[in-house]
N, C-alpha and C positions, 0 to 999 in steps of 0.2 A: 326207499328211505324209511327209516324207523318212524313209527308213530308214537314212540315213547322215548323220552330222554333220561329216564331214571337210571342211575348207575349204582344205586345204593341198595343193599340188602343186609339187614342187621339181625337176623335170627341166629340164635346159638343152638336151637334144637327144633326138631319137628315131631309132631305127634302122629302116631299110627292112625290110619283110617279104620282099622279093625277094632271091634269092641274088645276092650281089655288089653289092647296092644300097648307096648311100652314106647316111650319117646326115645329118640336117638339123636345124637349130636350131628350138627351140620359142619362139614369141614370148611376151613377158611377159604378154600378155592371157590366155594359157592358165593363168597362175598368179594369177588375179585374187583368189583367196582369198575367195570369196563362198559363202554358203549361200543358194540361191534356191528358191523355191516358186512354183507357179502357182495363182492364185486367180481366181474370177469377180469382175467389177466388181459391187458391190452394187446391188440395185435400189433406186430412190428410194422413200421412203415416200409421196411426193406423186404424184398422178395426172398423166398426160401430161407426164412429166419425163424429161430426159436427164441422167444422172449421168456426169461425165467425170473420168478420172484422166490425169495427164500424167507424162511421164518426170521423175523427181526429186521427185515429191510424196511426202511422208511419209504412210503409210497405217496404218489400224488395222482390226481385225475389224469386221464388220457386226453389232454386238451387238443381240440381239433378246430380248424377254421370253420366258422359258421356257428359254433357253439350249440350244436344239436344235443338232444338228450343222450346221444352216444357218449358224450364227454364225461358224464357222471355215472355211467354204469360199468366202466372199466378203469383199472388203475395200472400204473407202471412204476418202476423204481424212480424215486424222486431224483431229479437231476442235481448235479453239483450246484450249490448256492441257489437253489430254486425253491419252489413251493413244496409243501408237504401237508397231507391230510391225516395220515395215520401210520400204523405199523402192521406189517403183514404177520398173521398168526399161523399161516399154512404155506407150504411150498406149492407153487403152481406154474404152469407154462401155457404158452400159446404158440401155435405153429402156422406159418404161412407157406404156400407153395410157390413155384417159380412164376406164377402170374400175380402173386400177392393176395390170393384168396385164402380165406380161413380154412385150415385143415383140422385144427382142434383148438379149443379155448376153454381152459379150466376156470373154475370159480375159486376164490380165496376169501377167507374171513380176515377183516381188517379192524384193528382197534382204532376208533376215532377219538375216544376220550377215555382216560383212566389209566390204571396201573398195568404195565406190560413190560416185556423184555425187548430191547431194541439194540441195534448196533451203535456203539458210542466209542469215539477215539479221544485221546488226551491232547486235544489241540483246540485252537481258536483261530480267528482270521489272521492273527499276527504270527502264528507258529505253534510251538508246543506250549501246552497250558494244562495244569492240574484242574480237576473238576471235583467240587465238593458237593455233598448232599444239599439240595436246595438251589443249586445253580441252574439258571435257564440254559437250555440247549436249543440248537437250530440245525437245519440242514447245512452240512459243511462242504468242503471242497471235494469230497469223495461222494459219488452218487449213492444214495440210500443209507448214509451214515450221519449220525448226529455228532456235533462238537459243541464246545462252550460258546454261548451267545455273547457277542460284544455289542453293547448299546452304541448306536451311532455308526456302526460299521455293518452289522448284519441287519437284514430287513425286519425279521420278527422272530420271537422264540416259538418253538413248536412243542417243547416238553420241559419238564423239570427233572433234574437228576435225583435219584433216590440212593444211588451207590456212588462212592468216590472213584475217581479214575486218575491214575498217575499221569504226570506230564509226559508226553511223547508215547503214551501207551497206544498200541495198535488197536484197531477196531475190534471190539468184543461185545458180547451180549451183557447188557446191564439193565437194571430195573429203572424205569422212568415213569413219570406221569405224563401221558399225552394231553396236550391242551386242545380243546375243541376248536377246529378251524372253520367250521361252517354250520 
């Protein structure tokens, strides 16, 4: 886990380390205001299975009975109406063989807090619903996809919408602010 929770970087230019060197502008991407961590893609509990994570998927820890440290070093796609810790920034897979043993297990970068692109659909717990900038979002009825948070119905918000989403819109990549979950 990170030893630093800072997600802010506010410089507009950097200076050359060479004598007489000119300063240069810093692109906005350097100030993306994200807290990222690297995790393994969880191994599937099923034998001979490939588990895949895609950019923009909402993810959660690979919870296991016993709660060992294995639980917090690997992630899987967040289950429908379940918990979520972040958004996947990279594609990744894990593969198990016919005995359920690991064959390969890739690492992925996950945004735990801050601005990122995530899968969002124009729905809420009651059905189709438009989403405005500033609305809270939570894990919806589709695994790995955010929808509009409804107080008293949904457990907790996971993100804040930065883009508008039309009512009944299919899941698409939208800009969100992930809320720190742990």
